Biotite code that builds the C-alpha atoms (Angstrom):
import biotite.structure as struc

atoms = struc.array([
    struc.Atom([-58.563, -43.405, 77.677], chain_id="A", res_id=1, res_name="UNK", atom_name="CA", element="C"),
    struc.Atom([-62.327, -43.393, 78.009], chain_id="A", res_id=2, res_name="UNK", atom_name="CA", element="C"),
    struc.Atom([-64.422, -40.614, 76.588], chain_id="A", res_id=3, res_name="UNK", atom_name="CA", element="C"),
    struc.Atom([-65.663, -38.125, 79.160], chain_id="A", res_id=4, res_name="UNK", atom_name="CA", element="C"),
    struc.Atom([-69.142, -38.204, 77.651], chain_id="A", res_id=5, res_name="UNK", atom_name="CA", element="C"),
    struc.Atom([-71.611, -41.058, 77.678], chain_id="A", res_id=6, res_name="UNK", atom_name="CA", element="C"),
    struc.Atom([-74.778, -41.105, 75.649], chain_id="A", res_id=7, res_name="UNK", atom_name="CA", element="C"),
    struc.Atom([-78.125, -41.192, 77.448], chain_id="A", res_id=8, res_name="UNK", atom_name="CA", element="C"),
    struc.Atom([-78.598, -44.744, 76.139], chain_id="A", res_id=9, res_name="UNK", atom_name="CA", element="C"),
    struc.Atom([-75.218, -45.816, 77.606], chain_id="A", res_id=10, res_name="UNK", atom_name="CA", element="C"),
    struc.Atom([-76.172, -44.380, 81.004], chain_id="A", res_id=11, res_name="UNK", atom_name="CA", element="C"),
    struc.Atom([-79.579, -46.059, 80.927], chain_id="A", res_id=12, res_name="UNK", atom_name="CA", element="C"),
    struc.Atom([-77.940, -49.347, 79.980], chain_id="A", res_id=13, res_name="UNK", atom_name="CA", element="C"),
    struc.Atom([-75.320, -49.132, 82.747], chain_id="A", res_id=14, res_name="UNK", atom_name="CA", element="C"),
    struc.Atom([-77.937, -48.276, 85.345], chain_id="A", res_id=15, res_name="UNK", atom_name="CA", element="C"),
    struc.Atom([-80.203, -51.056, 84.091], chain_id="A", res_id=16, res_name="UNK", atom_name="CA", element="C"),
    struc.Atom([-77.489, -53.723, 84.269], chain_id="A", res_id=17, res_name="UNK", atom_name="CA", element="C"),
    struc.Atom([-76.365, -52.711, 87.742], chain_id="A", res_id=18, res_name="UNK", atom_name="CA", element="C"),
    struc.Atom([-79.919, -52.393, 89.092], chain_id="A", res_id=19, res_name="UNK", atom_name="CA", element="C"),
    struc.Atom([-80.798, -55.848, 87.776], chain_id="A", res_id=20, res_name="UNK", atom_name="CA", element="C"),
    struc.Atom([-77.782, -57.263, 89.606], chain_id="A", res_id=21, res_name="UNK", atom_name="CA", element="C"),
    struc.Atom([-78.764, -55.512, 92.853], chain_id="A", res_id=22, res_name="UNK", atom_name="CA", element="C"),
    struc.Atom([-82.401, -56.626, 92.625], chain_id="A", res_id=23, res_name="UNK", atom_name="CA", element="C"),
    struc.Atom([-81.693, -60.209, 91.591], chain_id="A", res_id=24, res_name="UNK", atom_name="CA", element="C"),
    struc.Atom([-82.812, -61.837, 94.878], chain_id="A", res_id=25, res_name="UNK", atom_name="CA", element="C"),
    struc.Atom([-85.246, -59.135, 96.004], chain_id="A", res_id=26, res_name="UNK", atom_name="CA", element="C"),
    struc.Atom([-88.939, -58.412, 95.642], chain_id="A", res_id=27, res_name="UNK", atom_name="CA", element="C"),
    struc.Atom([-89.329, -55.439, 93.301], chain_id="A", res_id=28, res_name="UNK", atom_name="CA", element="C"),
    struc.Atom([-92.611, -54.268, 94.801], chain_id="A", res_id=29, res_name="UNK", atom_name="CA", element="C"),
    struc.Atom([-91.002, -54.113, 98.262], chain_id="A", res_id=30, res_name="UNK", atom_name="CA", element="C"),
    struc.Atom([-88.044, -52.118, 96.901], chain_id="A", res_id=31, res_name="UNK", atom_name="CA", element="C"),
    struc.Atom([-90.439, -49.677, 95.226], chain_id="A", res_id=32, res_name="UNK", atom_name="CA", element="C"),
    struc.Atom([-92.548, -49.319, 98.348], chain_id="A", res_id=33, res_name="UNK", atom_name="CA", element="C"),
    struc.Atom([-89.593, -48.676, 100.663], chain_id="A", res_id=34, res_name="UNK", atom_name="CA", element="C"),
    struc.Atom([-87.797, -46.367, 98.198], chain_id="A", res_id=35, res_name="UNK", atom_name="CA", element="C"),
    struc.Atom([-91.078, -44.576, 97.378], chain_id="A", res_id=36, res_name="UNK", atom_name="CA", element="C"),
    struc.Atom([-90.758, -45.156, 93.630], chain_id="A", res_id=37, res_name="UNK", atom_name="CA", element="C"),
    struc.Atom([-93.670, -46.092, 91.390], chain_id="A", res_id=38, res_name="UNK", atom_name="CA", element="C"),
    struc.Atom([-93.329, -49.730, 90.268], chain_id="A", res_id=39, res_name="UNK", atom_name="CA", element="C"),
    struc.Atom([-93.905, -48.905, 86.582], chain_id="A", res_id=40, res_name="UNK", atom_name="CA", element="C"),
    struc.Atom([-91.165, -46.276, 86.669], chain_id="A", res_id=41, res_name="UNK", atom_name="CA", element="C"),
    struc.Atom([-88.750, -48.627, 88.438], chain_id="A", res_id=42, res_name="UNK", atom_name="CA", element="C"),
    struc.Atom([-89.415, -51.276, 85.782], chain_id="A", res_id=43, res_name="UNK", atom_name="CA", element="C"),
    struc.Atom([-88.455, -48.686, 83.139], chain_id="A", res_id=44, res_name="UNK", atom_name="CA", element="C"),
    struc.Atom([-85.123, -48.187, 84.950], chain_id="A", res_id=45, res_name="UNK", atom_name="CA", element="C"),
    struc.Atom([-84.596, -51.963, 85.071], chain_id="A", res_id=46, res_name="UNK", atom_name="CA", element="C"),
    struc.Atom([-85.296, -52.329, 81.352], chain_id="A", res_id=47, res_name="UNK", atom_name="CA", element="C"),
    struc.Atom([-83.121, -49.362, 80.360], chain_id="A", res_id=48, res_name="UNK", atom_name="CA", element="C"),
    struc.Atom([-86.051, -47.409, 78.935], chain_id="A", res_id=49, res_name="UNK", atom_name="CA", element="C"),
    struc.Atom([-85.730, -44.534, 81.365], chain_id="A", res_id=50, res_name="UNK", atom_name="CA", element="C"),
    struc.Atom([-83.278, -42.812, 83.688], chain_id="A", res_id=51, res_name="UNK", atom_name="CA", element="C"),
    struc.Atom([-84.265, -41.513, 87.143], chain_id="A", res_id=52, res_name="UNK", atom_name="CA", element="C"),
    struc.Atom([-84.428, -37.859, 88.123], chain_id="A", res_id=53, res_name="UNK", atom_name="CA", element="C"),
    struc.Atom([-81.743, -36.883, 90.661], chain_id="A", res_id=54, res_name="UNK", atom_name="CA", element="C"),
    struc.Atom([-84.111, -37.186, 93.640], chain_id="A", res_id=55, res_name="UNK", atom_name="CA", element="C"),
    struc.Atom([-85.247, -40.658, 92.539], chain_id="A", res_id=56, res_name="UNK", atom_name="CA", element="C"),
    struc.Atom([-81.655, -41.747, 91.886], chain_id="A", res_id=57, res_name="UNK", atom_name="CA", element="C"),
    struc.Atom([-80.834, -40.584, 95.413], chain_id="A", res_id=58, res_name="UNK", atom_name="CA", element="C"),
    struc.Atom([-83.657, -42.735, 96.849], chain_id="A", res_id=59, res_name="UNK", atom_name="CA", element="C"),
    struc.Atom([-82.413, -45.755, 94.883], chain_id="A", res_id=60, res_name="UNK", atom_name="CA", element="C"),
    struc.Atom([-78.871, -45.220, 96.154], chain_id="A", res_id=61, res_name="UNK", atom_name="CA", element="C"),
    struc.Atom([-80.064, -44.811, 99.722], chain_id="A", res_id=62, res_name="UNK", atom_name="CA", element="C"),
    struc.Atom([-82.203, -47.935, 99.521], chain_id="A", res_id=63, res_name="UNK", atom_name="CA", element="C"),
    struc.Atom([-79.322, -50.089, 98.237], chain_id="A", res_id=64, res_name="UNK", atom_name="CA", element="C"),
    struc.Atom([-76.752, -48.188, 100.339], chain_id="A", res_id=65, res_name="UNK", atom_name="CA", element="C"),
    struc.Atom([-74.560, -47.493, 97.307], chain_id="A", res_id=66, res_name="UNK", atom_name="CA", element="C"),
    struc.Atom([-73.102, -44.392, 95.715], chain_id="A", res_id=67, res_name="UNK", atom_name="CA", element="C"),
    struc.Atom([-74.586, -43.227, 92.401], chain_id="A", res_id=68, res_name="UNK", atom_name="CA", element="C"),
    struc.Atom([-71.138, -43.539, 90.852], chain_id="A", res_id=69, res_name="UNK", atom_name="CA", element="C"),
    struc.Atom([-71.309, -47.298, 91.440], chain_id="A", res_id=70, res_name="UNK", atom_name="CA", element="C"),
    struc.Atom([-74.562, -47.537, 89.497], chain_id="A", res_id=71, res_name="UNK", atom_name="CA", element="C"),
    struc.Atom([-73.268, -45.461, 86.581], chain_id="A", res_id=72, res_name="UNK", atom_name="CA", element="C"),
    struc.Atom([-69.785, -46.810, 85.864], chain_id="A", res_id=73, res_name="UNK", atom_name="CA", element="C"),
    struc.Atom([-69.158, -49.491, 83.300], chain_id="A", res_id=74, res_name="UNK", atom_name="CA", element="C"),
    struc.Atom([-67.729, -52.715, 84.622], chain_id="A", res_id=75, res_name="UNK", atom_name="CA", element="C"),
    struc.Atom([-63.963, -52.739, 84.382], chain_id="A", res_id=76, res_name="UNK", atom_name="CA", element="C"),
    struc.Atom([-63.462, -48.975, 84.076], chain_id="A", res_id=77, res_name="UNK", atom_name="CA", element="C"),
    struc.Atom([-60.693, -48.220, 86.559], chain_id="A", res_id=78, res_name="UNK", atom_name="CA", element="C"),
    struc.Atom([-58.958, -44.839, 86.510], chain_id="A", res_id=79, res_name="UNK", atom_name="CA", element="C"),
    struc.Atom([-55.523, -44.594, 88.158], chain_id="A", res_id=80, res_name="UNK", atom_name="CA", element="C"),
    struc.Atom([-55.869, -42.062, 90.944], chain_id="A", res_id=81, res_name="UNK", atom_name="CA", element="C"),
    struc.Atom([-53.906, -41.143, 94.076], chain_id="A", res_id=82, res_name="UNK", atom_name="CA", element="C"),
    struc.Atom([-56.697, -42.764, 96.090], chain_id="A", res_id=83, res_name="UNK", atom_name="CA", element="C"),
    struc.Atom([-56.310, -46.019, 94.148], chain_id="A", res_id=84, res_name="UNK", atom_name="CA", element="C"),
    struc.Atom([-52.557, -46.022, 94.768], chain_id="A", res_id=85, res_name="UNK", atom_name="CA", element="C"),
    struc.Atom([-53.074, -45.394, 98.501], chain_id="A", res_id=86, res_name="UNK", atom_name="CA", element="C"),
    struc.Atom([-55.728, -48.102, 98.640], chain_id="A", res_id=87, res_name="UNK", atom_name="CA", element="C"),
    struc.Atom([-53.434, -50.655, 96.984], chain_id="A", res_id=88, res_name="UNK", atom_name="CA", element="C"),
    struc.Atom([-50.730, -49.903, 99.571], chain_id="A", res_id=89, res_name="UNK", atom_name="CA", element="C"),
    struc.Atom([-53.214, -50.254, 102.441], chain_id="A", res_id=90, res_name="UNK", atom_name="CA", element="C"),
    struc.Atom([-54.487, -53.606, 101.140], chain_id="A", res_id=91, res_name="UNK", atom_name="CA", element="C"),
    struc.Atom([-50.954, -54.906, 100.581], chain_id="A", res_id=92, res_name="UNK", atom_name="CA", element="C"),
    struc.Atom([-50.018, -53.860, 104.130], chain_id="A", res_id=93, res_name="UNK", atom_name="CA", element="C"),
    struc.Atom([-53.077, -55.610, 105.581], chain_id="A", res_id=94, res_name="UNK", atom_name="CA", element="C"),
    struc.Atom([-54.638, -52.372, 106.866], chain_id="A", res_id=95, res_name="UNK", atom_name="CA", element="C"),
    struc.Atom([-57.843, -52.481, 104.869], chain_id="A", res_id=96, res_name="UNK", atom_name="CA", element="C"),
    struc.Atom([-61.125, -54.160, 105.797], chain_id="A", res_id=97, res_name="UNK", atom_name="CA", element="C"),
    struc.Atom([-64.279, -53.569, 103.769], chain_id="A", res_id=98, res_name="UNK", atom_name="CA", element="C"),
    struc.Atom([-66.389, -56.554, 104.857], chain_id="A", res_id=99, res_name="UNK", atom_name="CA", element="C"),
    struc.Atom([-70.072, -55.640, 104.838], chain_id="A", res_id=100, res_name="UNK", atom_name="CA", element="C"),
    struc.Atom([-69.592, -52.228, 103.225], chain_id="A", res_id=101, res_name="UNK", atom_name="CA", element="C"),
    struc.Atom([-70.913, -52.604, 99.666], chain_id="A", res_id=102, res_name="UNK", atom_name="CA", element="C"),
    struc.Atom([-69.872, -49.156, 98.466], chain_id="A", res_id=103, res_name="UNK", atom_name="CA", element="C"),
    struc.Atom([-66.329, -49.523, 99.796], chain_id="A", res_id=104, res_name="UNK", atom_name="CA", element="C"),
    struc.Atom([-66.060, -53.098, 98.505], chain_id="A", res_id=105, res_name="UNK", atom_name="CA", element="C"),
    struc.Atom([-67.190, -52.109, 95.006], chain_id="A", res_id=106, res_name="UNK", atom_name="CA", element="C"),
    struc.Atom([-64.757, -49.229, 94.955], chain_id="A", res_id=107, res_name="UNK", atom_name="CA", element="C"),
    struc.Atom([-61.964, -51.561, 96.015], chain_id="A", res_id=108, res_name="UNK", atom_name="CA", element="C"),
    struc.Atom([-62.627, -54.357, 93.507], chain_id="A", res_id=109, res_name="UNK", atom_name="CA", element="C"),
    struc.Atom([-63.009, -51.809, 90.717], chain_id="A", res_id=110, res_name="UNK", atom_name="CA", element="C"),
    struc.Atom([-59.561, -50.546, 91.578], chain_id="A", res_id=111, res_name="UNK", atom_name="CA", element="C"),
    struc.Atom([-58.073, -54.042, 91.238], chain_id="A", res_id=112, res_name="UNK", atom_name="CA", element="C"),
    struc.Atom([-60.129, -56.104, 88.756], chain_id="A", res_id=113, res_name="UNK", atom_name="CA", element="C"),
    struc.Atom([-59.117, -59.709, 88.060], chain_id="A", res_id=114, res_name="UNK", atom_name="CA", element="C"),
    struc.Atom([-56.318, -59.680, 90.642], chain_id="A", res_id=115, res_name="UNK", atom_name="CA", element="C"),
    struc.Atom([-55.480, -61.542, 93.839], chain_id="A", res_id=116, res_name="UNK", atom_name="CA", element="C"),
    struc.Atom([-56.200, -58.274, 95.641], chain_id="A", res_id=117, res_name="UNK", atom_name="CA", element="C"),
    struc.Atom([-59.787, -58.368, 94.356], chain_id="A", res_id=118, res_name="UNK", atom_name="CA", element="C"),
    struc.Atom([-60.075, -61.997, 95.475], chain_id="A", res_id=119, res_name="UNK", atom_name="CA", element="C"),
    struc.Atom([-58.951, -60.997, 99.002], chain_id="A", res_id=120, res_name="UNK", atom_name="CA", element="C"),
    struc.Atom([-61.647, -58.325, 99.070], chain_id="A", res_id=121, res_name="UNK", atom_name="CA", element="C"),
    struc.Atom([-64.250, -60.871, 97.907], chain_id="A", res_id=122, res_name="UNK", atom_name="CA", element="C"),
    struc.Atom([-63.149, -63.275, 100.640], chain_id="A", res_id=123, res_name="UNK", atom_name="CA", element="C"),
    struc.Atom([-63.606, -60.505, 103.231], chain_id="A", res_id=124, res_name="UNK", atom_name="CA", element="C"),
    struc.Atom([-67.134, -59.884, 101.959], chain_id="A", res_id=125, res_name="UNK", atom_name="CA", element="C"),
    struc.Atom([-68.251, -63.517, 101.694], chain_id="A", res_id=126, res_name="UNK", atom_name="CA", element="C"),
    struc.Atom([-71.117, -64.018, 104.130], chain_id="A", res_id=127, res_name="UNK", atom_name="CA", element="C"),
    struc.Atom([-71.486, -60.317, 104.921], chain_id="A", res_id=128, res_name="UNK", atom_name="CA", element="C"),
    struc.Atom([-73.440, -59.371, 101.777], chain_id="A", res_id=129, res_name="UNK", atom_name="CA", element="C"),
    struc.Atom([-76.634, -60.725, 100.249], chain_id="A", res_id=130, res_name="UNK", atom_name="CA", element="C"),
    struc.Atom([-76.127, -63.286, 97.452], chain_id="A", res_id=131, res_name="UNK", atom_name="CA", element="C"),
    struc.Atom([-77.114, -60.703, 94.809], chain_id="A", res_id=132, res_name="UNK", atom_name="CA", element="C"),
    struc.Atom([-74.738, -58.095, 96.226], chain_id="A", res_id=133, res_name="UNK", atom_name="CA", element="C"),
    struc.Atom([-71.917, -60.656, 96.391], chain_id="A", res_id=134, res_name="UNK", atom_name="CA", element="C"),
    struc.Atom([-72.526, -61.688, 92.767], chain_id="A", res_id=135, res_name="UNK", atom_name="CA", element="C"),
    struc.Atom([-72.505, -58.036, 91.648], chain_id="A", res_id=136, res_name="UNK", atom_name="CA", element="C"),
    struc.Atom([-69.257, -57.554, 93.563], chain_id="A", res_id=137, res_name="UNK", atom_name="CA", element="C"),
    struc.Atom([-67.743, -60.734, 92.068], chain_id="A", res_id=138, res_name="UNK", atom_name="CA", element="C"),
    struc.Atom([-68.734, -59.596, 88.569], chain_id="A", res_id=139, res_name="UNK", atom_name="CA", element="C"),
    struc.Atom([-67.174, -56.184, 89.175], chain_id="A", res_id=140, res_name="UNK", atom_name="CA", element="C"),
    struc.Atom([-64.015, -57.932, 90.390], chain_id="A", res_id=141, res_name="UNK", atom_name="CA", element="C"),
    struc.Atom([-63.837, -60.010, 87.214], chain_id="A", res_id=142, res_name="UNK", atom_name="CA", element="C"),
    struc.Atom([-64.840, -63.263, 88.879], chain_id="A", res_id=143, res_name="UNK", atom_name="CA", element="C"),
    struc.Atom([-68.501, -63.641, 87.848], chain_id="A", res_id=144, res_name="UNK", atom_name="CA", element="C"),
    struc.Atom([-70.223, -66.708, 89.262], chain_id="A", res_id=145, res_name="UNK", atom_name="CA", element="C"),
    struc.Atom([-67.807, -67.105, 92.170], chain_id="A", res_id=146, res_name="UNK", atom_name="CA", element="C"),
    struc.Atom([-69.438, -68.645, 95.217], chain_id="A", res_id=147, res_name="UNK", atom_name="CA", element="C"),
    struc.Atom([-69.246, -66.739, 98.551], chain_id="A", res_id=148, res_name="UNK", atom_name="CA", element="C"),
    struc.Atom([-66.887, -69.264, 100.180], chain_id="A", res_id=149, res_name="UNK", atom_name="CA", element="C"),
    struc.Atom([-63.665, -67.631, 101.468], chain_id="A", res_id=150, res_name="UNK", atom_name="CA", element="C"),
    struc.Atom([-61.645, -70.858, 101.187], chain_id="A", res_id=151, res_name="UNK", atom_name="CA", element="C"),
    struc.Atom([-62.638, -71.381, 97.542], chain_id="A", res_id=152, res_name="UNK", atom_name="CA", element="C"),
    struc.Atom([-62.145, -67.709, 96.721], chain_id="A", res_id=153, res_name="UNK", atom_name="CA", element="C"),
    struc.Atom([-58.578, -67.708, 98.042], chain_id="A", res_id=154, res_name="UNK", atom_name="CA", element="C"),
    struc.Atom([-57.634, -71.115, 96.586], chain_id="A", res_id=155, res_name="UNK", atom_name="CA", element="C"),
    struc.Atom([-55.222, -70.898, 93.667], chain_id="A", res_id=156, res_name="UNK", atom_name="CA", element="C"),
    struc.Atom([-56.999, -70.836, 90.334], chain_id="A", res_id=157, res_name="UNK", atom_name="CA", element="C"),
    struc.Atom([-55.944, -73.882, 88.347], chain_id="A", res_id=158, res_name="UNK", atom_name="CA", element="C"),
    struc.Atom([-55.793, -72.836, 84.716], chain_id="A", res_id=159, res_name="UNK", atom_name="CA", element="C"),
    struc.Atom([-54.117, -75.988, 83.417], chain_id="A", res_id=160, res_name="UNK", atom_name="CA", element="C"),
    struc.Atom([-56.383, -78.140, 81.277], chain_id="A", res_id=161, res_name="UNK", atom_name="CA", element="C"),
    struc.Atom([-57.559, -81.354, 82.947], chain_id="A", res_id=162, res_name="UNK", atom_name="CA", element="C"),
    struc.Atom([-56.822, -84.554, 81.025], chain_id="A", res_id=163, res_name="UNK", atom_name="CA", element="C"),
    struc.Atom([-59.821, -86.283, 79.559], chain_id="A", res_id=164, res_name="UNK", atom_name="CA", element="C"),
    struc.Atom([-60.724, -89.560, 81.283], chain_id="A", res_id=165, res_name="UNK", atom_name="CA", element="C"),
    struc.Atom([-59.779, -92.763, 79.479], chain_id="A", res_id=166, res_name="UNK", atom_name="CA", element="C"),
    struc.Atom([-62.691, -94.994, 78.512], chain_id="A", res_id=167, res_name="UNK", atom_name="CA", element="C"),
])
């Protein structure tokens, strides 16, 4: 069970890590201009030195089209909820499609980290998200560094060691 309280430093660190992943392939000055956030302040968020006021956090979330919860949860923290149970049943029944919806995709992979279900969600999202968003999603799913190729994503993972070549 996770503690219900997080220190200010923990929150700054979580926000910093997730913001860096979202901004990986983007121009920071353009983000700041469009979100109406001073560049120096945004850099403090990226470095973990500062945490945004609620109105600034809202502008960041709106710019990246994500929920604040996504920016503030540690990777791998997945509570069992009725929604998670219902989601798992919908995915297993083939009645769930989250392609192109970053918030929904993140919620889904967080519910099923390091599973074939998460890989199916990643395959749905391949090609519909920016490379940085896909990498953030893959990291959240427990498959950091995965390339956005649906065929490769859904291929069985070979965990047997390869024999060394004979010389």
